[in-house]
C-alpha positions, 0 to 999 in steps of 0.5 A: 513159359516165363515171359515173352518178347511180345510187348507187356500191356497195361489196359486202361479198363483193367487198371481201372478195375483193380484198384491202385491201393497198394502198400510200400512193400509192393514197391519194394519188391526187386523183380531182377534178383537172381532168385525171381528169374523163373518166376513165370509171367514175370514181367507182365506181373512186375510191370502191373505191380510196378505201376500200381505201386507208383499210382498208389504212391502218388495218389497216396491211397490207402484201402477202404475199411471194410472194403474188398480191394482185390487188387491180387486177383485181378493182377494174376488173371489179367497177367494169365490171360495175356500170356496166354493170349500171345501163344506161347510154346507152353500153352500149345504144348499143354492144355490151360492150368486146372485143378487135378480131380480127385472122387467125385470132383472134375478138373476145373480151370484155375482162375484167381477170386477174392478171398471173400469168395471162400465160403464160411466154414469150408476149408481153402484147399476143398474150395480149390479142388472143387471150383478152381478159384484160388481165395486170394488176399491183396497182400505179397504172400497171396501175389507170390503163390498165384505166380507159383500157381502159374510157374508149376501148376501141375505141380500146385494141382498135385499137392492140393489133390494130395491134401483132399485125399488126407481130408477126406480120409482124416477129415480137418483136424488140428493137427494136419498129419504127416502128409499135408505138414510136408506139403505145407511146407514144400509149399511155403519154403520149397526149392528144388535143386536140379542137377547134371552131377548127383554128387553135388545133391547127395553132399546138399542132402549130406550137408556138405555144403563145401562140396555142395555149394563151394568147391562146386561153384564153377558148375552152377549156373547163374539165373540171369546168364543161364548156360548150357554148360552149367551143371546145378541151379536152384529155383524157389516154389515156395511163396512164402520164402519168395515173400520173405525175400523181398527182405533178404537175411542170411539166416533164411533157409528153404526145404528143397528136393533135389531133381536130378537131370541129363546135361541136355536140361541146361541147353534148354531155355529158360521157359522149356526148363520150367515146364519140364520141372513142373513134370519132374516136380510133380512127380517126385512129389507124388512119389514122396507124399505116397509114402507111408513114412513122408515128413518134412524132415525128407527135405533137405535144409538149404540155407537160401543165399548160399546158392552160388550167384543168388548173393554177392557175398557168398563169392567170398568162400569165408561166407560159409563158415558161420556154422548158425547158417551153415549147420553140420545137420542131422544126417552128418551126426547120426552117422 
């Protein structure tokens, strides 16, 4: 599901159709950082973005005022089509990603389209649910949003489904309400801690940074060299968080969920891990969002650069002594 050994092709027609007019921020993406290793279509998307960024720099290109470029929608659709044409195991085991139907809406195969395709006055989530079309702008935010759609398609569709349930029940109001607030926080800023050692997850939820991130460090997987002996790993879900991490800062904090797994999870290939996690995260969020008392506070804070092996400086235990970042937390204070 993640990458393929097949060569990445940059079709000349595709490159001519999707303008090379990208700003400098795209060239600043480091596709090799540990927190990017799980992104589906990584080799395809990164190759195209690098090529287009290079062309932009060579041509000193700027977008024509008022004219839609729609580069990113084209990149994501091209990546999706190439990936599916390779016949990877993931696509042999599951249907192509679709929306999750609600009410009278049928399931629609996903496609990335211009932001201009979104009718004026129509809610973004409703448009996706009724058409399968994901409005996409030419910016980092929507590049990462599309990458997460391709990596966690069932979970993203499930979140859209709950948006639609809430819109049907509550309408579009100035306040989203607790369910949609929780969806939005996780969608924008979420992370998934997957662990075969329940103590690590419990420590994270309890703001015990020493037990969850420091003393347990030998149990943590190295994203760039996954091993079958690991017992914990974090995978970023939030596309806004990925955007912020183009320029990493120590205070950046994810809102996480904990998925407990058997040790066998870590014997899987990365592609198999992501396919498995998409199912499990969708199930977890389905249960969470069904609760009457759901709030964003049920997502556990996780200073993302404190994840072992994500950031070289956290190899020194003193990295975690910064109580501005690694706070004692509301749960400990309530005890």
